[in-house]
N, C-alpha and C positions, 0 to 999 in steps of 0.2 A: 554472201552475210546466208543468205540462207544454206552454204557448208557447214559454216559454223554453229545455226540454234540446231542442227541436227544432230553436228557432234556434240556441243553441251547437251542434248537432249539425254536423260535415263532412263533406260528401259530394266524394269522391271519384272525379272523370271520369275517364275512362280515356285516354289519350294515342291518339290517331287517328293520328301519322308520315306524316302527310302526302306527305313529304320519301322517304321510303324504302316511299311507296308510288304513287310518281309513276309510275311504268310502269302500272299496274295503269289507274289513270285517265286515259292518254292510251289505252290501247286501250279501253280503255270508252267514252269522251269519243269518237271516234271513231265508232265504233259506234251512237251515237246519234243523230252527224250524219248518219250514213249511214239510219237510221229517216227523219230529215227531210231529207235528197235524194229518197229516194223518192215524198217527197211533194208535194213543190216543184219540185224541175229538171224540165222538160221530158224526154220519153222518150228523142228522139235525141242528148240530152250527159249523160245516166242515168252510161253506160257511163265514161264516161273520167271526170267528177265522181267514179263510186264506187273505180276505180281508183287514183285517185290521192289519195283517202283513206285507203284503205287503205294503201297501201304508205307514206304519210305516217305516217300514225299506230303502222302499226311499224316505219318507220327512228327516228322519234321514242321508240318506250319502248326500242327499243338501244340510244340514246345513251343514254336515262335510266340502264340498268342499266349501261351499262358506266362513268357520274359516280356509281353508287353503289359498284361492285364500288374503285374508284379512291379511293373516299372509307373506304371500311370498310378496303382494306390501307395507309394512311396515317394513318389516325386512329380505331382498334379499339374496338369500344365493352367495356365490362369485361367482358362474359361473352363479347365475340365475334360478338354477335348481336342487331338491332335488336327487341324484343321492342313491338306496338304492337295495339291494340283490346283492352283490358283482357290480354292473354296471349292472345286468340286467331290472330296472324297472326306469324313470329317471321320475321323478314329475316333468314338467314346466308348464308354464302360460295355454302351446294350451292344453296340457293333460287335466289339468281341464276345461277349456273350455266347452272339447272334451265334460270330466265326467260330469257334469254336465248340459252339451246340453239334451246326454244320458238319466240320473238320470231323470230330469223333463218332456221330453219325453215316459220316463216307464212311470210315475205316471199317464199321460192320459192314458195309452196301458190299464195299471191297472182299471181302469175305466171304459170301454169299456169292456171290459173283465167280469166284476163287476154287465153290464146289463143282470138283469131278465125280462124288464119289454114289452120289443117288440116284446118279443115271448116267447109262454110257456116253462117255465123253463132258458134255456141260450139256448147260441147259438154252448157253447159246447157241445158233445155229453156226454152222460154220462156212457155210456159204448158200446167198440166198435163194438160188437150184436147187440145195440137195430138199430133196424128200424123204422121211422119218420111213426106214423098213425099206428104202429101194437098196437094188445092188451097189450105187455109188455109194452108198450113208455104209453100207457094210464092208465096202472097199479104202472106207476113207479108214484111215492109221487113228488110235486114240487119240494124238495128238493133232492130228487135225480139226475132228470136228471142232475145235477151241476156237471159237474167232476172241483174237488176243487184242483186235480193234477194239473192243466198247471201253479197256482200261486205258487210253490217252482219250476217248470220248466224256467216259466218264472225269475224268481230272477236268478237264477242258470247261464239264456242266460243273462241277466243283468251283474249280476259279472263278470261276461266275457269280457262282451264287457269295463268295465273299463279299463280291466290289458291291451285288444289290442292296443291301443292305446300309453298308458307309454312304449310299453316293450320297450326297449334299448339291447333286446338282439333275432336272429330270430328263438332260437329255443322260447322262454318261447312266443310268439307272436304267432306259430305253436301251440302253448299246448291250449292258450287263445281263440284262432279260433277255435279250436275242443267244447273247453267249450264251447262256447257263439251258435255254431251250430249245438252241440247234438242234446240240446234241441230241437231247431227248427225244428228236422226234424219231430219230436215226437208231436207238436203243432200243425205243418204242416197238418194234419190227423184225424184232430178232431171236424172235423165241423159234426154238428148236422144232418143236413142237405149235402143235397146231397153228400152222405157215399165214393162214389165210386169217385166221383170226385177230392174227400178232398184226400183218400187212397191212391191214382195216383199221386198226388201232391205232397201227404212225400214220396211216393217212386224215383219219378224224384229228387225231392231234394234233397235227398241224396244220389242218384248212384255219382249224375255229382257234389255231393257236396264233394263225395271220392275223385275222381280222381282229382277234385283239392287240393284240400288236400294233396294227395298225390303230385302233378305235383312242390308244397312250400315246403313241404319236400323233394324233388329230388334235387331243384332249392338250398335248405339250407344247404344240403353235396357237392355241387359245389362249395360252396362260401365258406364255410369251408377250400377244398381241400385249395379254393386261398388264403385265410386267416390265414388258420391256427385259424381261430375265429367264431362265431355269431355273437359277440358283434357290432353293427352297427358304433362304434366309429374309432375298431379295424379293421375290414374292412376299414371304409375308407383312415385309416392311409396304410392299406395294398396297395388300391388303385394308391396312391401314392407313396409309397416307392418300392412295391414290384417288382422281376426281375422275377417272375413264368409267364409266357402266357396268354393271359388276357382274356384266351377264354373261360376258367373254371367260369371269374367274369361276363362275359355279358353273358351266357347260363345259369349259375343260375341265374342273376336278371331277364332274362327273363323268369325262371320260377316259379322262385316267383311274378313275377307282375304278371304272369295267375291267381296264387290262390286269389290275392287281388283284381282286375278287378274281378274274380269269383263272391266275396261277396259280390264286392260292384254294379252286376249288369247290369257292362258296357257290350256295343260288342267290338266282337264278341264274350265273353263270358256272354253273356245276355238270354241264350232258356231255361232258367228255369223258369224265372222270371212272365212270362204274365199267364202259366201254374198254378206255387206255389200261385202265387199272386188269380187269381179267383177260384182256388179249398181249400183255407184253408180258416179259416174261418176268419172272418171280421177284428175280435179285432185281432186278431195275424196277418193277411196281415200289418196292419197298424204298429202295432207293426215290425216286421219288415219292414216295406219300410220305417218305420222314423232311429229309434236307432240302428239296423244292417248297412243303409245306412252313416250314422252318425260317428260312430268306424271302419268301414271300411276303409272309408276317412280319418280319424286319424291315424292310422296302412298306406295306404301311403303315406301321409305324410313326415309321423316318417322314413321311411325306403329312399324316396326318400329326403329327406331336409336332413339327421341325415349322412347316410350311403354311398349314391350314389353321394352327391351334385358337388364330381371332376368328376364326370363323366357325368355331366349333359346334355352334346353335344351330349352323343351317347345316355341314353334313351329319351331326349325330343322328337327326332323323333315318338319313338315307341309309345307316348302317346298322340301327335297330331293324330297318327292314329289311338289309340284308339276314341280322343274324337270326329273326324269327323264320326267316327265308327258310336258311339252309338248315335250322334246325328242327322244322317244320316235316321238311322233305329228306332229311337225309333218314328222320328217326322212322316215318311213317314209311317212306318208298322201300326204308330195310325190310321193314316187315315181309312184302311182298317178293322177295328175292329166294332162291333156289342155289345159287352159286356160294360159296364161303367166299372166292373175291369180292365176286360183288358185295357184298352183306358189308366189309371190309373196308369196301369203297364209302359205300353208303352213309358207314360208322365216319369215314372220315369226314362226309361233308357237315353233318353233325355236330361232330367234332371240330370243326371250323365255326360255324355260331355259336360256342361256347367260349368260344376264342375270344370275336368278335366284342361275348359281351365284356374282358376288361378290358377290351379297345375304346369303347367307354367310359369309360371310367375315369378318365381326363385325368389320370393322380400316378402317379409314383407308382401306388398301391397297384394302380393296374399295370404298370407295363411290369411290374417284378411278376405277378402273379399270368400275364401273359408268356415272359420269357421263362418261368419257370411248367409251367403246361406243355410249353414246344418241346423242354428236353422231356419232359416224362412220357406223352405222347411217341416222340418218336423212336424211341427206346421199347416200347412198349409195340408199335406196331411192325417195328422192324423184325421184334421177335417173332410176333403174329405169325407175318410171312415165310420168314425161316419155318419157322415148325411147317407152313403151308408146303413146304418143298421137302421132306419127310414122309406123306401120306400119298403112294403112290399106285395105280395102276397098270393096265399093261400099254394104256394111251398115254399116258403123261401121272403129271399131279392128279390125285382124285379130290377134285374142286365141288363136286354139287355133294348139297347138305345125304344124301342119302346114301352116300357112298362114306359118312362120317359117324352113322348109326351103330353100336357097341364098340365102338374103337377102343373102350378101357377096355374090351375080354381081349385084345390084344397086341396096347402094350398101354402100359393101368402113368408108365412115365408122360407119355405126349398126349392125353387127355388129359391130366392130371396139370404139367403146363401149359394146355391152350386156355384148359378153365382160369388158370391163374392170370394171363393174360386177358382176354373174354372177361375176367372181373372188372379190372385194371381200366378196359374201355367202359365198361358201363358205372365204376365209382362206385364200387365197390370199398368199404374201409379196410382200410390196413393195405391198399395197393397204392402205387402210386397214384391211378388218375382220379381218386375217391379228392387227396392229396392236392391238387391240382384243380380239381372244381370247385373245393374245398373253398380257395385264397381265391380263386376268378368271381366267382359269386360276391366273399364279402366285401371287394372291393368293387364292385357295381352297385351292389343292395343298395346303399344310400344315396345312388342318384339317381339308380338304374334297377328299382325293386319290382314292377311289373313285366323287364327285360330277365329278369332274375326267376321270380314266378315261372316265366313263360318255358325258361331253361331245363328247372327240375321236370317241370311236366316231360319234356320231351326228354331227359335222362331215364324217366322213370316207363315212356314208350318204348325210347332205344334197348333198353334190359331183357325185354322179352326176345328178340331174335339173338342176344346171346346167350342169353339162358338156356332157345329153341336147341343152339349148337349142346350144348352142356348137361344139356336131357337127352335129344341122341346121344351123344356120347357115352355114359353113364345107363341111363336104361332102357334103349331100343336094343331090338335083334340085328347080330351083324347079321347083312346081303350074304347070301351064297357066296357071289364070283365078290364079298368084297377085297377094301385095297389093304395093299402089305404096308409094314412101314421101316422104309430103307434108314440104313446106319449112315448116318451123314460122317465126313473128312474129317479135320480139323479144323477144318478154316467154316463151316457152319456151327460144329461145337465150341468153337471158341467167340460165335457173335450168337447165337443163342441161348449160351450161361451167361453172357457179360449183360444180355437185355433182360433175362428175368431175374437175375440180381438185384439191377438197376430197378426193374419195375418192385418188388420186393421191398430194398431200402430204400426209395425213398417213398412207400406211405408206410414205415414202421422207424426211419429216420430221416425226417425230411432239414431237417431244421440247418444242416450247413448248406445247403442247397440253395434253401430256400434265402441265408442271409449271402450266399452270391449275388442270388438275381433282387433281393435287395439296393444293394448296394451297385449295382449292373443300371437299375431302372434311371439311366441319364441318359438324355437324348437332348443331341448341342449344334449345331450347325454353324 
């Protein structure tokens, strides 16, 4: 009888949803092919093969995301989203927007990593034991100086970033967090110059990242103890109907938020950001500053809006505090910095606070403004780091503020381009940064007026250290041993041009992207 009962029992298999997960499959497939390239392709040909493979994979994934967006627009599902893998992944319009943003920014980052003209060989170290200027370094060929493993590492990180913002299950979100983080720990220590600083940055990022992951995982277990599930819709239902003590729910949510705030570089969990941004290879810093922040905020939106919308009145004060702390820390500590990379690092901390202002809005306008801001910030930041690669001295990149004095006399084009990017970060009109801040503050003003006022004051303070760089470039005398301006290769030229054009266009004609973000302001579980 038991055998007949087992035979009669029907097992429902989960829907994988290969079509909606095609961008993820393309990126991970390109990453695994990149590992094979390292194993079978001769060293002299690996660089070209890896760059081609990475760019092809990213472009293919962008096309797949565009096709999925068109499909959801023309033939939307009844719930407005495709929930696959037994409900653990929710591919909705907001998720597709974030995936598309990550992929486009990753293409720009890959182009920066492919740069081989501004320095002898590459900004990426060829072997961890090689010292710049040593006989061994001089003996290496031009091709040998390129660490091509960085491209499959980047692709694995991008794959994790694609899963992270659409994960509808906290355990899968944790897996995606580790998949995107582990390659970044390695990439941060791959700088060809200032090796000790780079390795210190990698170790610090790894240790603090491990603590943050532990917080996230412990919070996940507490939420499971409360809701008997880690699926966000089930957690939401339990928060409305469960008779258990809410202590488990709130402590678990607090620990999960700690892990997410760390990954987004939000104060008070920001201490890794300046050191890692300064020590990592500049293309890797650009990749982290843009793509990681976009993916992290996608996950924050999904956790708070899908899993904990019913407890918004309880977690909103925490987000208020994190936003204020991040804006104040970024604006005030940025004033004291003398290294351009550290200034941009503290700028990213302040911008993370501005983005949290939109999260507090708890509305579709808030979601759309966050999506638009993430896109504009990513392009501007990537272009700024790409430009930083061109200003060089005998020791590599000239990042000290004093070395930027009188830069406009040597290269007016570089100085004007950097000024445009800095003005966008400051939120000056006719730049994408102004448009992003305007829509963030407008979305949050009616529900968080005092927070918007604090954000405006922090923006005014932060504008000072942006303007300080501009004043140095145009009105200070150049030093006697000032830096030179390297002529970039085609890849950096393409990435820089695209980033600057988007920064200007979205400041003058932002409406098409604003409309796209408004249509994408849809998070479901």
